[in-house]
C-alpha positions in Angstrom: 122.1 163.4 76.1 122.9 160.8 74.0 126.9 161.0 73.1 128.3 158.8 69.9 130.4 156.2 70.6 133.9 156.7 70.1 137.7 154.8 71.0 138.0 156.1 74.6 141.6 154.0 74.7 144.1 152.3 72.4 146.8 150.8 74.5 147.9 148.5 71.4 148.3 150.8 67.5 145.1 149.7 66.2 143.1 151.3 64.2 140.5 153.2 65.8 136.6 153.2 64.9 135.3 154.7 66.9 131.1 153.7 64.7 129.4 150.3 63.4 129.5 152.7 60.3 133.6 154.0 60.1 133.4 149.8 60.7 131.8 149.8 56.9 133.5 152.4 55.5 136.7 151.0 56.0 136.2 147.2 54.9 134.9 148.9 51.3 130.6 147.3 52.4 127.5 149.3 53.1 125.6 148.9 56.8 123.7 146.0 55.1 126.3 144.0 54.2 128.2 144.3 56.9 125.9 143.2 59.4 124.5 140.9 56.6 128.2 139.5 56.5 128.2 140.1 61.2 125.4 138.2 60.9 124.2 139.6 64.2 120.6 137.9 63.9 122.1 134.3 63.4 120.6 133.8 60.1 124.1 131.8 59.5 123.1 129.2 62.1 119.1 128.8 61.2 119.0 128.3 57.2 118.6 125.0 55.7 119.9 126.5 52.6 123.9 126.3 51.7 123.9 129.2 50.2 123.3 131.3 51.9 125.7 129.5 54.9 128.7 132.2 55.1 131.2 129.0 56.2 131.8 125.4 54.2 131.2 122.4 57.1 133.8 119.9 56.8 134.3 116.8 59.9 137.1 115.0 58.3 138.9 111.7 58.9 140.5 112.6 62.1 137.6 114.3 63.6 137.5 117.7 63.4 135.1 120.3 62.2 136.8 122.1 59.0 134.4 125.8 58.8 135.9 127.2 56.5 135.0 131.0 55.2 133.8 131.9 51.6 135.9 133.6 49.3 134.0 137.2 50.2 134.0 137.3 54.5 137.1 135.4 54.5 139.2 138.3 52.5 137.4 140.5 55.2 138.8 138.4 57.7 142.0 138.8 56.5 142.1 142.4 56.7 140.8 141.7 60.0 143.7 140.3 60.6 146.2 142.4 59.5 144.4 146.1 60.1 142.6 144.7 63.2 144.5 142.8 65.2 147.9 142.6 63.7 149.5 145.1 65.9 148.5 143.1 69.7 150.7 141.4 70.1 151.3 137.9 71.9 152.0 136.2 74.4 156.5 135.1 74.6 155.4 131.7 75.2 153.3 131.4 71.7 155.0 130.1 68.9 152.0 128.9 66.3 150.7 131.4 64.3 153.1 134.3 65.4 155.2 135.8 63.0 158.9 134.9 63.5 157.8 131.7 65.8 157.5 128.1 64.2 157.5 125.5 65.4 161.9 125.5 65.9 162.1 128.3 67.8 158.9 126.7 69.8 160.3 123.5 70.5 163.8 125.1 70.4 164.0 125.7 74.6 162.5 122.1 75.1 165.9 119.4 73.0 168.1 118.4 74.8 166.1 118.2 78.3 165.0 115.0 80.6 162.4 115.0 81.0 159.6 116.5 78.1 155.8 116.1 78.5 153.2 117.6 76.0 149.6 118.2 77.1 147.0 118.5 74.5 144.1 121.3 74.7 140.8 118.8 73.3 139.0 121.3 70.8 140.9 124.7 71.2 139.4 127.1 68.8 135.6 125.8 69.1 136.3 126.4 73.1 137.5 130.0 73.2 133.5 131.4 72.9 132.8 134.3 71.5 132.1 135.6 74.6 135.5 135.7 75.1 136.8 137.3 71.8 134.2 140.8 72.6 135.9 141.1 75.8 139.7 140.9 73.8 137.6 144.0 70.9 136.6 145.4 74.6 140.0 145.9 76.1 141.3 146.8 72.9 139.5 150.5 73.2 135.9 149.6 71.2 133.7 150.7 71.9 130.6 148.2 72.5 128.9 148.2 68.8 131.6 147.3 66.4 133.4 145.4 69.1 130.1 143.6 68.6 130.5 143.2 65.4 134.7 142.4 64.3 133.4 139.4 67.2 130.3 138.9 64.1 133.0 138.8 62.3 135.8 136.1 63.0 132.5 133.6 65.3 129.8 131.5 63.6 127.4 128.9 66.0 127.1 125.9 63.6 124.2 125.3 62.2 122.1 122.1 63.7 122.1 120.2 60.4 125.8 119.7 59.7 126.3 118.8 64.2 124.6 115.7 62.9 126.4 114.6 61.2 129.2 114.4 63.7 130.6 111.0 63.7 129.0 108.7 66.5 132.7 108.0 68.2 134.1 112.5 68.3 135.9 112.1 71.6 134.3 114.4 74.6 131.3 114.6 71.2 128.3 116.1 74.0 130.4 118.8 75.5 132.5 120.1 71.6 128.6 120.0 70.1 127.7 122.2 72.9 130.4 124.7 72.1 129.7 124.5 68.2 125.8 124.9 68.7 127.3 128.6 71.0 129.4 131.4 68.7 132.8 129.9 68.5 136.5 130.5 66.9 135.7 128.8 63.3 138.3 126.5 62.1 139.6 127.6 59.2 139.4 130.9 59.3 141.7 133.5 58.9 141.9 135.7 62.1 140.6 132.5 64.7 144.7 132.1 65.1 146.4 135.4 65.8 142.8 135.5 68.0 143.0 131.9 70.3 146.7 133.7 71.0 145.3 136.2 72.2 142.3 135.2 73.4 144.7 132.5 75.7 146.9 135.1 76.7 146.0 134.5 80.2 146.6 131.0 79.9 150.2 131.7 78.8 150.7 134.0 81.3 149.6 131.6 84.2 151.6 128.5 82.5 154.9 130.4 82.9 154.5 131.3 85.6 153.8 128.1 86.6 157.3 126.1 84.9 159.3 129.3 87.1 157.9 127.7 90.0 158.8 123.6 88.6 162.0 125.2 87.6 160.7 124.1 84.2 160.1 125.4 80.6 157.6 126.2 79.4 155.9 126.5 75.6 152.4 126.8 73.2 152.6 126.1 69.9 148.6 126.3 69.1 146.7 123.2 71.0 150.0 121.7 72.1 151.5 122.6 75.3 154.9 121.9 76.2 156.7 121.9 79.2 160.8 120.9 79.8 163.4 119.8 82.7 164.3 117.9 85.5 161.2 116.4 86.7 160.0 113.0 88.5 157.2 111.2 88.5 155.7 112.8 91.4 156.5 116.3 90.2 155.0 115.3 87.3 151.5 114.2 88.0 152.1 117.4 90.3 152.0 119.3 87.2 149.8 117.9 84.9 147.3 118.3 88.2 148.1 121.5 87.5 148.6 122.2 84.4 145.0 120.7 84.0 143.4 122.9 87.0 144.7 126.1 85.0 143.1 124.8 82.2 139.5 124.3 83.1 139.7 127.2 84.9 140.7 129.5 81.9 137.5 127.7 79.4 140.2 125.4 78.0 139.7 121.5 79.2 143.1 119.0 78.6 142.7 116.3 75.6 143.7 113.2 78.5 144.2 110.4 75.8 146.9 112.8 74.0 149.7 113.8 77.2 152.6 112.2 76.4 155.2 112.5 78.7 159.1 111.5 77.5 163.0 111.0 79.3 165.8 111.2 77.2 166.1 107.1 76.7 162.1 107.0 74.4 161.6 109.6 71.0 161.0 112.7 72.5 158.4 114.3 70.1 157.0 118.3 69.4 155.4 119.3 67.0 156.5 117.2 64.5 159.1 117.2 65.2 162.2 115.2 67.0 164.2 117.0 70.4 166.1 114.6 72.0 170.0 116.1 70.3 168.4 118.8 68.3 165.5 119.6 66.0 165.5 117.9 64.1 162.1 115.7 61.8 162.0 111.9 62.2 164.8 109.4 60.3 161.4 107.9 59.1 160.0 110.8 58.0 163.3 111.6 56.0 163.6 107.9 54.5 159.9 108.4 53.2 160.3 111.5 51.0 164.0 110.7 50.4 162.3 107.5 48.7 159.4 109.0 46.4 162.1 112.1 44.8 164.2 108.9 44.6 161.3 107.2 42.5 160.1 110.6 41.3 163.5 110.8 39.6 162.5 107.1 37.6 158.7 107.7 37.7 158.5 111.1 36.9 156.2 113.0 40.0 152.8 111.7 38.9 153.7 108.7 39.1 153.9 109.3 42.7 151.4 112.1 43.2 149.3 109.3 44.9 147.3 111.2 47.5 146.2 113.5 43.9 147.6 116.8 45.4 147.1 119.2 42.6 150.2 120.9 43.4 152.8 118.0 43.5 156.3 120.3 41.8 155.4 122.4 45.3 153.8 120.4 48.3 157.7 118.0 47.8 160.0 121.8 48.0 158.3 122.7 50.8 158.7 118.5 52.3 162.3 119.9 51.9 162.6 122.7 53.5 160.7 121.0 56.6 163.3 117.8 56.9 166.4 119.9 56.2 165.9 122.4 58.3 168.9 123.5 60.3 169.3 120.0 59.4 172.5 120.5 56.2 174.0 117.4 55.7 170.3 115.7 55.1 169.4 119.3 52.4 171.6 118.8 50.4 171.1 115.3 49.6 167.8 116.1 49.2 167.7 119.2 47.1 170.0 116.7 44.8 167.6 113.8 44.4 165.0 116.8 44.3 166.6 119.0 41.1 166.2 115.1 39.8 162.4 114.7 41.2 161.8 118.0 38.7 163.8 117.2 35.6 162.6 114.2 34.9 160.1 113.8 32.0 
């Protein structure tokens, strides 16, 4: 006899969703609308009219494809992020897009180390396939129809017309376009960072074990892998080779051109922070911000908004907080300059 599907086990405190109908009710959708947004018939990829697509597509100057969900799908993904993905724990080595962790917690254990190695993963989100996302939802205990629909809501397949607009000089072009053609995490969806961290759990676990074997430290911020400790040239070569093999085994690919190894004599830079002595933004970034604030106090904010930022005042406040974080002297100077800039006519 046929029995209804149901959530048989819950390793984490995720909501119980026994059927696709329950998922539709949870998201305040009809079954038909849920099926449309989950795109289980691959209409998003086959449609030629942009109004039938669920995403806005844009190739950036840095040769990245931003796939930003349209408003309604984005709202659904945010609910899934909070209610379904939020209760699932990430590996302790993951620091990007994790509540309570940040770029500063990412670099904290790599401060004042003899050698710091940064290894970049190529097209991080793109190389996490829909099959792996489906496996995560199944591990969370959801029955196959529910896991399949959740996967459809959080992944996409890039339309051919968008792929044809890819830059001709795109690094590893064939590999990246092949990944985009299949189901993958879209860079621009609110659920993608959390899903990427969860799907990279085994990668983090294996790289943590590798770091222990080398008696060094490991942490990850999105696609940036950081290792630090006492490493000579031969050990560095062995480490990079081992990381490359593990990443490939886990479905990722190391971007060899972005690998950086720096000793104490060099500027050790991780996630935009110099970590030679204590985490701090580079001096040139601090000087540039100070000059902008100084000029804004004399000529006004609009004159300094050369990039056309829609809310330049909030942008400056955010930059001041970033540059002054854990640096009281810089923070005090920048706060004074910022007050004068905001008061300028």
